N, C-alpha and C positions, 0 to 999 in steps of 0.2 A: 531227444528222439533222433535216431539216425534216418538216413534217406530210405533205408529198407523197412523201417517200422511204418505200419499203417496206422493212422489215427483212429481212435474209437469213433464210430458213427452212432449218433442217437437221433431219435425222432423229435422234431419240434413239438412241444406239448400243445401248441395251438393249431398248427396246420399240418403236422405230421411229415413235413419235409425232412430229408436227411440233413444232419448238422454234424460237421467234423468237430471233435472235441480237441481243439488246438488253442494255443495262446492267442493266435490271430483272430479267432472267432470271439468278437466282443460281446455278443448277446447270448452266449450259450447258457442254458440249453435251448434257447430260442434261435430261430434262423435269422431274425431281423428285429429291429426296434419296434416295428408295427406289431408283430406277434407278442413281443414282450409287453407292450402297452395294452393290448387286448386282454391278456391274462391279468394284468394289474387291475384293469377296469372290472373284470369279473369278480375279483376278490373284494374290491371296493364296494361293489353293488351287492355283495353277499350272495352271489350266485355260486361261489365256491366256499367251502367251509372245511375245517378240520373236524372230523367226527369226535364226539365226546360230549360230556356234560358241560354246560355253560358255567363260567366262573361267576361267583357272587361278587360284585364290585361295590356294593353298598354296605356301610357299617350300621350300627344300631341307630345313629341319629339321622340317617337318611342321606348323609353326604357321600360323595364318591370317594371311597377309601383308596382307590387305585392311584390317584394323583397326590396323595398326602404322604 
């Protein structure tokens, strides 16, 4: 990137602050570690989900086939 190129600016998914998309921005697309951890917590508490049908993780004998 040359000095005349402007970095892409995105909004932090958590707080909507502008974030420069540069190699120096360690937490992109988030503005900071705090916003990154807030988002992770929302996924862990299942407040956020990817839409679609749930996957069946059990086989016929009732064991969790995902880890076998």
